[in-house]
N, C-alpha and C positions, 0 to 999 in steps of 0.2 A: 504494500499499500503505499510505504514511505517512498518507493522507487517512482510511483507515478507523480509524485510533485516536482515541481520545477525548483530551481535553487530560489527563485524570488518567494515563492509559495511559502518554502521552509525557513526563510529569513523571516517572514511575516508572521508566520505562527509562531516562531520564538520572540519576536519583537512584542506582540502582545503581551505575553507574559512578562517581560523586561519592564514595558512600559507600566504595566499593574503593579509590579513590584517598587518601582521609582515611587509611583502614587502613594502606595501603602507606606513606605518609608518616610515620604515628606510628610504624609498625616502624623505619623508617630514622631517626627522630629519637631513638628508645630505644637503638638500635645506637650512635649517635654520643655519646649520653650515658654508656653504658656505657663508651666507649673512654676519654671524659674522666674517668672515675673510675678507670679502670685505669691511663692514661698519666700519666707524669710532669705536675705542675701547668703547669711552665713550658713543656713544649712543646705540649700541646694546648688546656688551658684558658684560657690566655691569648689564643689566637686561635682561639676556638671557633667564632665567626660566619665567619671567613674560611675555614677549614679545612671547617668543615661545608657552606659554599656550595659550594665547589671539589669536595668530594666528590659533593654532589648533581649539580652540572652535568656532571661526569665520567661519573658513574654513568648520568645520562639519556642522555647522548651516546653511552655505551657501548651501553647497550641498544637504543638507535635502530640504531645499525648492526649489532648483533648479530640483530635482526630484519630489517632490510634487506638485509644481505648475507649473511644465514646461508644454509645449503645448503637446499633445497627450501622457499624463501620463509620463512624463520626458523624452520625445525625443524631442530635441531641434534641430533646423537648427544651422549648424556650425557658422554663423554670429552672431546669437542670443545669442548662449552660449559663444561666444567671449566677446559680451558686457558684459555679466553677471559675467564673470571671471574678466573682467577689472574693474566692480564696485566692486566686491568682494575683490580684491586686494587693491583697494583705501579705502576700509571700514576697511580694516586690517593695511595700512598704517597711516590712522588717528588714529586708536585705539593705534599704537605704539607712535605715538606723543603724544597723551593724557597719556599713560604710562610713558613716558619720563619727562613729567612736573608733573605729580602727584605721587610722590613716596609712598604715603600709599595707594592707588590702586595697585600699583606695589608690595608693601610687602603683601597686603592681598592675591594677586594672587599667590607669591611665597609660603605663608604659605598653602593655599589650595594644592597647588602642593606637598608641604612636606608632607601632610597628606596623599595624594595618592600615595606615594613614595611605600609602602607597597603593596598596591594592584597592582600598575604598575609591581612589581618584581613577584608577583604571576601570571600574565597575561603574561608576558614575558616568564616564565618557561613553560607554558601552550602551548604558540606559538612555542616555542622550541620543545616540545614534538610533535606537529602538523607538524612541517617541518619534523622532523624524520619519522612520519608515513607515510607522503606523500613520501618522499625518499624511505621508505621498500615498499611501494605500487608501486612504479614505477619500482624499480628493480626487483621485482619478478613478 
């Protein structure tokens, strides 16, 4: 089936998922920025990279487990999924308190994020190309 697709069609299929991932990441980042503005400077802004990285890691793991262990192969009833989200948000908040008090752990997370900066820049460039491909496909 994949052999019947042209290169342009395969690039288009991949571009839609990359464009959606970029949109999802931007929403997550905007949420973290809003929290940084609302919460006290000493708590969140000083350790923004560490706390944001921890939130992203835990949210990713949480959604993985929600899909993998969800009833009927990842399809949850709304009430059950709401409970799961509240538990996940609670775990993220607890991890933020831990990061607030353990500066060494926060600095380790910040150094790991620093190592991943180049990879993130490459991924961002690929995502921007994917958005351009999606726009071209939808215009033509």
